[in-house]
C-alpha positions as a Markdown table, in Angstrom:
| # | Residue | x | y | z |
|---|---|---|---|---|
| 1 | Unk | 0.0 | 0.0 | 0.0 |
| 2 | Unk | 1.4 | 3.4 | -0.9 |
| 3 | Unk | 2.0 | 5.6 | 2.1 |
| 4 | Unk | 0.0 | 8.8 | 2.0 |
| 5 | Unk | 2.0 | 12.1 | 1.8 |
| 6 | Unk | 1.2 | 15.1 | 4.0 |
| 7 | Unk | 0.1 | 17.0 | 0.9 |
| 8 | Unk | -2.3 | 14.1 | -0.1 |
| 9 | Unk | -3.7 | 14.1 | 3.4 |
| 10 | Unk | -4.3 | 17.8 | 3.3 |
| 11 | Unk | -5.9 | 17.6 | -0.1 |
| 12 | Unk | -8.3 | 14.9 | 1.0 |
| 13 | Unk | -9.2 | 16.9 | 4.1 |
| 14 | Unk | -9.9 | 20.1 | 2.1 |
| 15 | Unk | -12.0 | 18.1 | -0.4 |
| 16 | Unk | -14.1 | 16.8 | 2.4 |
| 17 | Unk | -14.5 | 20.2 | 4.0 |
| 18 | Unk | -15.7 | 21.7 | 0.7 |
| 19 | Unk | -18.1 | 18.8 | 0.2 |
| 20 | Unk | -19.5 | 19.3 | 3.7 |
| 21 | Unk | -19.9 | 23.1 | 3.1 |
| 22 | Unk | -22.0 | 22.2 | 0.0 |
| 23 | Unk | -24.2 | 19.8 | 1.9 |
| 24 | Unk | -23.9 | 20.5 | 5.6 |
| 25 | Unk | -26.9 | 18.5 | 6.7 |
| 26 | Unk | -27.5 | 15.4 | 4.5 |
| 27 | Unk | -31.0 | 14.2 | 4.4 |
| 28 | Unk | -32.1 | 10.8 | 5.7 |
| 29 | Unk | -31.9 | 9.0 | 2.3 |
| 30 | Unk | -28.3 | 10.1 | 1.7 |
| 31 | Unk | -27.2 | 8.9 | 5.1 |
| 32 | Unk | -29.0 | 5.6 | 4.7 |
| 33 | Unk | -27.4 | 5.1 | 1.3 |
| 34 | Unk | -23.9 | 5.6 | 2.8 |
| 35 | Unk | -24.7 | 3.2 | 5.7 |
| 36 | Unk | -26.0 | 0.6 | 3.3 |
| 37 | Unk | -22.8 | 0.9 | 1.2 |
| 38 | Unk | -20.7 | 0.4 | 4.3 |
| 39 | Unk | -22.8 | -2.6 | 5.3 |
| 40 | Unk | -22.4 | -4.2 | 1.8 |
| 41 | Unk | -18.7 | -3.6 | 2.0 |
| 42 | Unk | -18.4 | -5.7 | 5.2 |
| 43 | Unk | -20.8 | -8.4 | 3.9 |
| 44 | Unk | -19.4 | -8.9 | 0.4 |
| 45 | Unk | -15.8 | -9.1 | 1.5 |
| 46 | Unk | -15.9 | -11.0 | 4.7 |
| 47 | Unk | -13.3 | -13.6 | 3.6 |
| 48 | Unk | -11.0 | -10.9 | 2.3 |
| 49 | Unk | -11.0 | -9.2 | 5.7 |
| 50 | Unk | -10.4 | -12.5 | 7.5 |
| 51 | Unk | -7.4 | -13.3 | 5.2 |
| 52 | Unk | -5.8 | -9.9 | 5.4 |
| 53 | Unk | -6.0 | -9.7 | 9.2 |
| 54 | Unk | -4.7 | -13.2 | 9.6 |
| 55 | Unk | -1.7 | -12.3 | 7.4 |
| 56 | Unk | -1.1 | -9.1 | 9.4 |
| 57 | Unk | -1.1 | -11.0 | 12.7 |
| 58 | Unk | 0.8 | -13.9 | 11.5 |
| 59 | Unk | -2.1 | -16.0 | 12.7 |
| 60 | Unk | -5.4 | -14.6 | 13.7 |
| 61 | Unk | -8.5 | -16.7 | 14.5 |
| 62 | Unk | -11.1 | -16.4 | 11.7 |
| 63 | Unk | -13.8 | -16.8 | 14.3 |
| 64 | Unk | -12.5 | -13.9 | 16.3 |
| 65 | Unk | -12.4 | -11.7 | 13.3 |
| 66 | Unk | -16.0 | -12.6 | 12.4 |
| 67 | Unk | -17.5 | -12.5 | 15.9 |
| 68 | Unk | -15.6 | -9.7 | 17.6 |
| 69 | Unk | -15.3 | -7.4 | 14.5 |
| 70 | Unk | -17.5 | -8.0 | 11.5 |
| 71 | Unk | -20.6 | -9.0 | 13.6 |
| 72 | Unk | -20.1 | -5.9 | 15.9 |
| 73 | Unk | -19.8 | -3.5 | 13.0 |
| 74 | Unk | -22.8 | -4.9 | 11.1 |
| 75 | Unk | -24.9 | -4.8 | 14.3 |
| 76 | Unk | -23.9 | -1.2 | 14.7 |
| 77 | Unk | -24.9 | -0.3 | 11.1 |
| 78 | Unk | -28.2 | -2.0 | 11.4 |
| 79 | Unk | -28.9 | -0.3 | 14.7 |
| 80 | Unk | -28.2 | 3.1 | 13.2 |
| 81 | Unk | -30.4 | 2.4 | 10.2 |
| 82 | Unk | -33.2 | 1.4 | 12.4 |
| 83 | Unk | -33.1 | 4.5 | 14.7 |
| 84 | Unk | -31.7 | 7.1 | 12.3 |
| 85 | Unk | -35.0 | 8.7 | 11.4 |
| 86 | Unk | -35.8 | 9.2 | 15.1 |
| 87 | Unk | -32.4 | 10.5 | 15.9 |
| 88 | Unk | -32.7 | 13.1 | 13.1 |
| 89 | Unk | -36.2 | 14.3 | 14.2 |
| 90 | Unk | -36.4 | 17.5 | 16.2 |
| 91 | Unk | -37.3 | 17.1 | 19.9 |
| 92 | Unk | -39.4 | 19.3 | 22.0 |
| 93 | Unk | -37.6 | 20.9 | 25.0 |
| 94 | Unk | -39.4 | 22.5 | 27.9 |
| 95 | Unk | -39.5 | 26.3 | 27.8 |
| 96 | Unk | -39.3 | 28.5 | 30.9 |
| 97 | Unk | -42.2 | 30.9 | 31.6 |
| 98 | Unk | -39.9 | 33.9 | 31.2 |
| 99 | Unk | -39.2 | 32.9 | 27.6 |
| 100 | Unk | -42.7 | 32.3 | 26.5 |
| 101 | Unk | -44.4 | 32.7 | 24.0 |
| 102 | Unk | -41.1 | 31.5 | 22.6 |
| 103 | Unk | -40.5 | 27.8 | 22.4 |
| 104 | Unk | -37.5 | 25.4 | 22.2 |
| 105 | Unk | -36.6 | 22.6 | 19.9 |
| 106 | Unk | -33.5 | 20.4 | 19.8 |
| 107 | Unk | -32.0 | 19.8 | 16.4 |
| 108 | Unk | -29.1 | 17.4 | 16.0 |
| 109 | Unk | -26.7 | 18.6 | 13.3 |
| 110 | Unk | -23.5 | 17.2 | 11.7 |
| 111 | Unk | -20.2 | 18.5 | 12.9 |
| 112 | Unk | -18.3 | 18.5 | 9.6 |
| 113 | Unk | -15.2 | 16.5 | 8.9 |
| 114 | Unk | -14.4 | 13.8 | 11.4 |
| 115 | Unk | -10.9 | 12.2 | 11.8 |
| 116 | Unk | -10.5 | 8.7 | 13.1 |
| 117 | Unk | -7.2 | 7.1 | 14.1 |
| 118 | Unk | -7.7 | 3.4 | 14.7 |
| 119 | Unk | -5.4 | 0.8 | 16.3 |
| 120 | Unk | -4.3 | -2.6 | 15.2 |
| 121 | Unk | -5.8 | -5.0 | 17.7 |
| 122 | Unk | -9.4 | -4.9 | 16.3 |
| 123 | Unk | -8.7 | -3.2 | 13.0 |
| 124 | Unk | -12.2 | -3.5 | 11.5 |
| 125 | Unk | -14.3 | -2.8 | 14.6 |
| 126 | Unk | -12.2 | 0.1 | 15.8 |
| 127 | Unk | -12.1 | 1.8 | 12.5 |
| 128 | Unk | -15.5 | 1.2 | 11.0 |
| 129 | Unk | -17.3 | 1.4 | 14.3 |
| 130 | Unk | -16.5 | 5.1 | 14.9 |
| 131 | Unk | -16.9 | 5.7 | 11.1 |
| 132 | Unk | -20.4 | 4.3 | 10.9 |
| 133 | Unk | -21.5 | 6.6 | 13.8 |
| 134 | Unk | -19.9 | 9.6 | 12.1 |
| 135 | Unk | -21.5 | 8.7 | 8.7 |
| 136 | Unk | -24.9 | 8.2 | 10.4 |
| 137 | Unk | -24.6 | 11.7 | 11.9 |
| 138 | Unk | -24.1 | 13.2 | 8.5 |
| 139 | Unk | -20.3 | 13.8 | 8.7 |
| 140 | Unk | -17.5 | 13.3 | 6.2 |
| 141 | Unk | -14.9 | 10.9 | 7.5 |
| 142 | Unk | -11.1 | 10.7 | 7.1 |
| 143 | Unk | -9.8 | 7.4 | 8.5 |
| 144 | Unk | -6.2 | 6.4 | 9.4 |
| 145 | Unk | -5.7 | 2.7 | 10.3 |
| 146 | Unk | -2.6 | 1.4 | 12.1 |
| 147 | Unk | 0.6 | 0.9 | 10.2 |
| 148 | Unk | 0.9 | -2.5 | 12.0 |
| 149 | Unk | -1.9 | -3.9 | 9.9 |
| 150 | Unk | -0.8 | -3.0 | 6.4 |
| 151 | Unk | -2.7 | -5.7 | 4.5 |
| 152 | Unk | -5.9 | -4.8 | 6.2 |
| 153 | Unk | -5.3 | -1.1 | 5.6 |
| 154 | Unk | -4.6 | -1.7 | 1.9 |
| 155 | Unk | -7.8 | -3.8 | 1.6 |
| 156 | Unk | -9.9 | -1.2 | 3.4 |
| 157 | Unk | -8.5 | 1.6 | 1.2 |
| 158 | Unk | -9.3 | -0.4 | -1.9 |
| 159 | Unk | -12.9 | -1.3 | -0.8 |
| 160 | Unk | -13.7 | 2.2 | 0.5 |
| 161 | Unk | -12.4 | 3.8 | -2.7 |
| 162 | Unk | -14.6 | 1.5 | -4.8 |
| 163 | Unk | -17.7 | 2.3 | -2.7 |
| 164 | Unk | -17.4 | 5.9 | -1.6 |
| 165 | Unk | -16.4 | 9.2 | -3.2 |
| 166 | Unk | -13.1 | 10.5 | -1.6 |
| 167 | Unk | -15.1 | 13.5 | -0.1 |
| 168 | Unk | -17.5 | 11.1 | 1.7 |
| 169 | Unk | -15.2 | 8.6 | 3.3 |
| 170 | Unk | -11.5 | 8.1 | 2.7 |
| 171 | Unk | -8.7 | 6.0 | 4.1 |
| 172 | Unk | -5.1 | 7.3 | 4.4 |
| 173 | Unk | -2.0 | 5.3 | 5.4 |
| 174 | Unk | 1.3 | 5.9 | 7.0 |
| 175 | Unk | 3.4 | 5.7 | 10.1 |
| 176 | Unk | 4.1 | 8.0 | 13.1 |
| 177 | Unk | 4.9 | 11.0 | 10.8 |
| 178 | Unk | 1.7 | 10.8 | 8.9 |
| 179 | Unk | -0.2 | 10.2 | 12.2 |
| 180 | Unk | 1.2 | 13.5 | 13.6 |
| 181 | Unk | 0.2 | 15.4 | 10.5 |
| 182 | Unk | -3.3 | 13.8 | 10.7 |
| 183 | Unk | -3.8 | 14.7 | 14.4 |
| 184 | Unk | -2.8 | 18.3 | 13.6 |
| 185 | Unk | -5.5 | 18.8 | 10.9 |
| 186 | Unk | -8.3 | 21.2 | 12.0 |
| 187 | Unk | -11.0 | 18.4 | 12.2 |
| 188 | Unk | -14.4 | 19.2 | 13.5 |
| 189 | Unk | -14.0 | 16.1 | 15.7 |
| 190 | Unk | -11.1 | 13.7 | 16.2 |
| 191 | Unk | -11.6 | 10.1 | 17.5 |
| 192 | Unk | -8.5 | 8.2 | 18.7 |
| 193 | Unk | -8.2 | 4.7 | 20.0 |
| 194 | Unk | -4.9 | 3.5 | 21.4 |
| 195 | Unk | -2.4 | 3.9 | 24.2 |
| 196 | Unk | -2.5 | 6.5 | 26.8 |
| 197 | Unk | 1.0 | 7.8 | 25.8 |
| 198 | Unk | 0.0 | 8.4 | 22.1 |
| 199 | Unk | -3.5 | 9.6 | 23.2 |
| 200 | Unk | -1.8 | 12.4 | 25.2 |
| 201 | Unk | 0.2 | 13.5 | 22.0 |
| 202 | Unk | -3.0 | 13.4 | 19.9 |
| 203 | Unk | -4.9 | 15.6 | 22.4 |
| 204 | Unk | -2.0 | 18.1 | 22.5 |
| 205 | Unk | -1.9 | 18.2 | 18.7 |
| 206 | Unk | -5.7 | 18.7 | 18.4 |
| 207 | Unk | -5.6 | 21.4 | 21.1 |
| 208 | Unk | -3.8 | 23.7 | 18.7 |
| 209 | Unk | -7.0 | 23.8 | 16.6 |
| 210 | Unk | -9.4 | 23.6 | 19.5 |
| 211 | Unk | -10.6 | 20.3 | 17.9 |
| 212 | Unk | -12.9 | 18.3 | 20.2 |
| 213 | Unk | -11.3 | 14.9 | 20.9 |
| 214 | Unk | -12.7 | 11.5 | 21.9 |
| 215 | Unk | -9.9 | 9.3 | 23.4 |
| 216 | Unk | -10.6 | 5.6 | 23.9 |
| 217 | Unk | -7.5 | 4.5 | 25.8 |
| 218 | Unk | -6.1 | 1.4 | 27.4 |
| 219 | Unk | -5.6 | 0.7 | 31.0 |
| 220 | Unk | -5.5 | -2.1 | 33.6 |
| 221 | Unk | -8.8 | -3.9 | 33.9 |
| 222 | Unk | -8.9 | -5.9 | 37.1 |
| 223 | Unk | -10.9 | -9.1 | 37.8 |
| 224 | Unk | -11.7 | -9.5 | 41.5 |
| 225 | Unk | -12.7 | -13.0 | 42.7 |
| 226 | Unk | -14.6 | -13.1 | 46.0 |
| 227 | Unk | -14.3 | -16.2 | 48.2 |
| 228 | Unk | -18.1 | -16.7 | 48.1 |
| 229 | Unk | -18.4 | -16.8 | 44.3 |
| 230 | Unk | -18.5 | -19.8 | 42.0 |
| 231 | Unk | -14.8 | -19.8 | 41.4 |
| 232 | Unk | -14.7 | -22.4 | 38.5 |
| 233 | Unk | -17.4 | -20.4 | 36.6 |
| 234 | Unk | -15.5 | -17.1 | 37.3 |
| 235 | Unk | -12.2 | -18.6 | 36.1 |
| 236 | Unk | -13.8 | -20.0 | 32.9 |
| 237 | Unk | -15.2 | -16.5 | 32.1 |
| 238 | Unk | -11.8 | -14.9 | 32.9 |
| 239 | Unk | -10.0 | -17.3 | 30.6 |
| 240 | Unk | -12.3 | -16.6 | 27.7 |
| 241 | Unk | -12.2 | -12.9 | 28.1 |
| 242 | Unk | -8.4 | -12.8 | 28.6 |
| 243 | Unk | -7.3 | -15.1 | 25.8 |
| 244 | Unk | -9.6 | -13.9 | 23.1 |
| 245 | Unk | -7.3 | -12.2 | 20.6 |
| 246 | Unk | -4.4 | -13.5 | 22.7 |
| 247 | Unk | -5.1 | -10.8 | 25.4 |
| 248 | Unk | -4.7 | -8.0 | 22.9 |
| 249 | Unk | -8.0 | -6.3 | 24.0 |
| 250 | Unk | -8.2 | -3.1 | 26.0 |
| 251 | Unk | -11.0 | -4.4 | 28.2 |
| 252 | Unk | -9.5 | -7.9 | 28.7 |
| 253 | Unk | -9.0 | -8.9 | 32.4 |
| 254 | Unk | -5.5 | -7.5 | 33.0 |
| 255 | Unk | -4.8 | -9.1 | 36.3 |
| 256 | Unk | -6.8 | -11.2 | 38.8 |
| 257 | Unk | -7.2 | -10.4 | 42.5 |
| 258 | Unk | -8.0 | -13.5 | 44.7 |
| 259 | Unk | -8.5 | -14.0 | 48.4 |
| 260 | Unk | -5.5 | -14.8 | 50.5 |
| 261 | Unk | -4.2 | -18.4 | 50.2 |
| 262 | Unk | -6.2 | -19.0 | 47.0 |
| 263 | Unk | -3.7 | -18.0 | 44.4 |
| 264 | Unk | -2.3 | -21.4 | 43.7 |
| 265 | Unk | -5.8 | -23.0 | 43.5 |
| 266 | Unk | -7.0 | -20.3 | 41.2 |
| 267 | Unk | -3.9 | -20.7 | 39.0 |
| 268 | Unk | -4.5 | -24.5 | 38.7 |
| 269 | Unk | -8.2 | -23.9 | 37.8 |
| 270 | Unk | -7.2 | -21.2 | 35.3 |
| 271 | Unk | -4.6 | -23.5 | 33.7 |
| 272 | Unk | -7.3 | -26.2 | 33.3 |
| 273 | Unk | -9.7 | -23.7 | 31.8 |
| 274 | Unk | -7.1 | -22.5 | 29.3 |
| 275 | Unk | -6.3 | -26.1 | 28.3 |
| 276 | Unk | -9.9 | -26.7 | 27.6 |
| 277 | Unk | -10.1 | -23.7 | 25.3 |
| 278 | Unk | -6.7 | -24.3 | 23.6 |
| 279 | Unk | -5.5 | -27.9 | 23.7 |
| 280 | Unk | -2.9 | -26.9 | 21.2 |
| 281 | Unk | -1.4 | -23.4 | 20.5 |
| 282 | Unk | 1.1 | -23.0 | 17.7 |
| 283 | Unk | -0.8 | -25.4 | 15.4 |
| 284 | Unk | -4.1 | -24.1 | 16.5 |
| 285 | Unk | -5.7 | -21.6 | 14.0 |
| 286 | Unk | -8.0 | -20.3 | 16.8 |
| 287 | Unk | -5.1 | -19.2 | 19.0 |
| 288 | Unk | -4.1 | -15.7 | 17.8 |
| 289 | Unk | -0.5 | -14.5 | 17.5 |
| 290 | Unk | 1.1 | -11.3 | 18.9 |
| 291 | Unk | 0.9 | -8.5 | 16.4 |
| 292 | Unk | 4.7 | -7.9 | 16.1 |
| 293 | Unk | 8.0 | -9.2 | 17.4 |
| 294 | Unk | 8.5 | -5.9 | 19.2 |
| 295 | Unk | 5.3 | -6.5 | 21.2 |
| 296 | Unk | 6.3 | -10.2 | 21.8 |
| 297 | Unk | 9.7 | -9.1 | 23.1 |
| 298 | Unk | 8.0 | -6.6 | 25.4 |
| 299 | Unk | 6.0 | -9.4 | 27.0 |
| 300 | Unk | 9.1 | -11.5 | 27.4 |
| 301 | Unk | 10.9 | -8.7 | 29.1 |
| 302 | Unk | 8.0 | -8.1 | 31.5 |
| 303 | Unk | 7.9 | -11.7 | 32.5 |
| 304 | Unk | 11.7 | -11.8 | 33.0 |
| 305 | Unk | 11.5 | -8.9 | 35.3 |
| 306 | Unk | 8.7 | -10.5 | 37.3 |
| 307 | Unk | 10.7 | -13.8 | 37.5 |
| 308 | Unk | 13.8 | -11.9 | 38.7 |
| 309 | Unk | 11.6 | -10.3 | 41.4 |
| 310 | Unk | 10.6 | -13.6 | 42.8 |
| 311 | Unk | 7.3 | -14.3 | 41.1 |
| 312 | Unk | 6.3 | -17.8 | 40.1 |
| 313 | Unk | 5.8 | -18.2 | 36.3 |
| 314 | Unk | 3.4 | -20.9 | 35.0 |
| 315 | Unk | 3.5 | -21.4 | 31.3 |
| 316 | Unk | 0.3 | -23.2 | 30.0 |
| 317 | Unk | 1.5 | -25.3 | 27.0 |
| 318 | Unk | -0.6 | -28.5 | 26.9 |
| 319 | Unk | 0.8 | -29.6 | 23.6 |
| 320 | Unk | 4.4 | -29.0 | 24.8 |
| 321 | Unk | 5.1 | -27.0 | 21.7 |
| 322 | Unk | 8.2 | -25.1 | 21.1 |
| 323 | Unk | 7.8 | -21.3 | 21.2 |
| 324 | Unk | 10.9 | -19.9 | 19.5 |
| 325 | Unk | 11.7 | -16.8 | 17.4 |
| 326 | Unk | 10.1 | -18.4 | 14.4 |
| 327 | Unk | 6.6 | -17.7 | 15.7 |
| 328 | Unk | 4.9 | -14.6 | 17.0 |
| 329 | Unk | 2.5 | -16.7 | 19.1 |
| 330 | Unk | 3.0 | -16.5 | 22.9 |
| 331 | Unk | 2.0 | -19.2 | 25.3 |
| 332 | Unk | -0.7 | -18.4 | 27.9 |
| 333 | Unk | 1.3 | -17.5 | 31.1 |
| 334 | Unk | 0.2 | -17.2 | 34.7 |
| 335 | Unk | 2.3 | -15.1 | 37.1 |
| 336 | Unk | 1.7 | -15.7 | 40.9 |
| 337 | Unk | 3.1 | -13.1 | 43.3 |
| 338 | Unk | 4.3 | -10.3 | 40.9 |
| 339 | Unk | 5.6 | -7.3 | 42.8 |
| 340 | Unk | 3.4 | -4.2 | 42.8 |
| 341 | Unk | 6.4 | -2.2 | 41.4 |
| 342 | Unk | 6.9 | -4.6 | 38.4 |
| 343 | Unk | 6.1 | -3.6 | 34.9 |
| 344 | Unk | 3.4 | -6.3 | 34.8 |
| 345 | Unk | 1.5 | -4.4 | 37.5 |
| 346 | Unk | 2.3 | -0.9 | 36.4 |
| 347 | Unk | 1.7 | -1.1 | 32.6 |
| 348 | Unk | -1.1 | -2.5 | 30.5 |
| 349 | Unk | -0.1 | -6.0 | 29.6 |
| 350 | Unk | -2.0 | -6.4 | 26.3 |
| 351 | Unk | -1.0 | -10.0 | 25.9 |
| 352 | Unk | -1.8 | -13.6 | 27.1 |
| 353 | Unk | -0.2 | -13.1 | 30.5 |
| 354 | Unk | -2.3 | -13.1 | 33.8 |
| 355 | Unk | -0.8 | -11.9 | 37.1 |
| 356 | Unk | -2.6 | -13.4 | 40.1 |
| 357 | Unk | -2.4 | -11.3 | 43.2 |
| 358 | Unk | -3.8 | -12.2 | 46.7 |
| 359 | Unk | -5.7 | -9.7 | 48.8 |
| 360 | Unk | -6.8 | -9.8 | 52.5 |
| 361 | Unk | -10.3 | -8.3 | 52.6 |
| 362 | Unk | -12.3 | -6.6 | 49.9 |
| 363 | Unk | -11.2 | -3.1 | 51.0 |
| 364 | Unk | -7.6 | -4.0 | 50.4 |
| 365 | Unk | -8.5 | -5.3 | 46.9 |
| 366 | Unk | -10.3 | -2.0 | 46.1 |
| 367 | Unk | -7.3 | -0.1 | 47.4 |
| 368 | Unk | -5.0 | -2.1 | 45.2 |
| 369 | Unk | -7.1 | -1.3 | 42.1 |
| 370 | Unk | -7.3 | 2.4 | 43.0 |
């Protein structure tokens, strides 16, 4: 895929701004047509999306792409189509006595040109999800996918170019340099999904233009197990949520808090639950790989630091397969007793690694989370 230049990016932006000025509040039938074209794009090229994302990941479960991405986007488009007429209708608003005989109505109007910066972990859902909302609202959309999913980005650019005029919806490509130019454009709204570090930079770039920004950022999502709960059921749910997409999900359980003296038992149950889900790993097309060697090496470094700090590392590898530098897949790994100061407990893990930490009383667990 040819990388977009700053001049190309600015030309696309200006074309969309002119198009919006010429039609600043598209009627219902225009918006519905755009949504239907977007829906057809996802329905007619499902296999193409699955193959492209699998290639980008070096192994991505086709079921995960279909269920966690394509299904979600299509459901969002159908929901918007069903409710769009109501959303566009003016709503009565109560009028104070001191303003009568005047009256109030609420009209929802498009903003203009919306920029979307999407990440690599769910490339379809996190690009077309915000895009469908912006299109339904009557906006023009400029979309920049992650440079870590080049095959997906090339496919999306090709399909969008075939279905939409450049001044309706357009895809641009590039790395950090293009991302910086993109964030600095005077969008009417900017939507970013990604890390807190990059989100901070995006917000600073947008502030120069007073561009309103929506930041959907990562973090550490704890799972707290109470002694009174059905622990096997809880562990099964945690295993499913954590190892979907090999843990590369911003709302995946990041770490597990368990009552004192239960860590080893929970680790054993979690190991059994993972084995049921993934009896093999490297040879299993439903166990997703890590997006890049850099991210894989980051996970290895975090585990080594935890091991050096005295934590117990439990690698779940039921097939006893060899994980070497020839694969980007990473074995499900449990970490018992990681230090609070370790990177595992300070940074978002974003991979198939689960620290298990004991707590003494629910108040202590909440304090740890806070």
